[in-house]
C-alpha angles and dihedrals in degrees: 000000000000092000092050090053093052090049090052090054090048092051094046092049094048093058094055111097127222129180093225097048118119091354128113111251115245116246117253107226089197094056112124114202135172119294115245096005111146145160086268097058103026110129125243104260126190135174154146127303091250092055097041092102091056091046094055096039093052091052094046095049095045092048095040095243118149117233141190143186121261124205120238113284122144088358119050098230136072114261135203112220138167119258094252097198087064093057117094111257096247090056100047092114095044098102092047091051103038110022108059139164106205092161121254101292094041091050093052092048091049091049092049092046095048097251093117131036098203136013133197116208143153094239145033127254116307125229092255092049090047089056090053092047092050091050090053093045093243128144121194130212111214119189126183114230105165145022132231136169120249106218143192120221133199138181114280091240090062109101092204110104103162135038132179120237089250093054092050089051091049091050090055095044087049094241087121110045104157128062089224089070089065098039099277138109122308095259134113117264113245102212119203126192138178126244120274114271093023113127099248094042094055092044089049091054095046103035103032107026094038096200097330113126113234118231121252110264107190115230091356103121114108111211103206128037093233090056090066089076094046091057094045092050091050102044116055092198098048133118130185140149140242143154116285095224092050092052093049102039109026105023093033093194106154123231089245087067101033112016125208117230120237111231116219084351093301120121120218101252137145091259095049092046094045092049093041097237096122105090100223113052117161127197130227109224135200111210132192136169114266089234093060111131108253091215092057126107087237090062092046089053090049088053094046092053087061094046133095088250092067096050097086090054093047089051093048087056091059099257131117112241113242 
């Protein structure tokens, strides 16, 4: 059944058109990169699933490699990848070796352990990761570079289209257990979560729950981000959360199939994120170790990601520059 749900998401995603899909991206003549950066000295960059597009696009633009979108195949999400035939033969394995997406927790552990120079994620270090960093004597520097909405999604047959912050919190503390309590059908709410230390789960706990402890929902944790949409499509009474940009750009599941919930009557849109009125705004961070050599290319990349020169790339990836 799980497999069927993932296939459903893949099929749904593949029929959605996008003008940039499967086409080489045009070169931006005004793009300003980093002097002397090359395949030879490019840092090892890791990150979360939701920031993988930014990770790949930054590398492609800085190295002058064309890229394109690929429809879901083995994975159930759209992916941005370099056009490998345009990469010099001796660097064919470069992106596999230097540009990784180990998911949020894996990326943090790799950064702490010295297996990555820089990471891009939707959150800062988790309590578990902080314990590991402290035991290794490592301190991280985490800098926000972009904004994104953190959104809740429901099945299209669910008439509920807006919830208050308090109602969402009470759903996840199990104080509200039936959709009729928030203006919906008389049916139990099927609450889905993500695993601890995943990017969206830790953002949910910090940004949404604000210190409240979620109830224990047995067998509710969804392993992969793409699976969220398979579960929501399958269960009419379900609710879960994700990042708005991931839903729009990588999952590509339209709101007509998996609607986003307005929060306090405010929809997660570019305008409401930009002006700060949407209640749940997450930040994309670039993180490095505090002992990183300031003369290294890795540190120069860290600085570039915060600069005006990076904003066009951040915008092209669907985020709002910080």
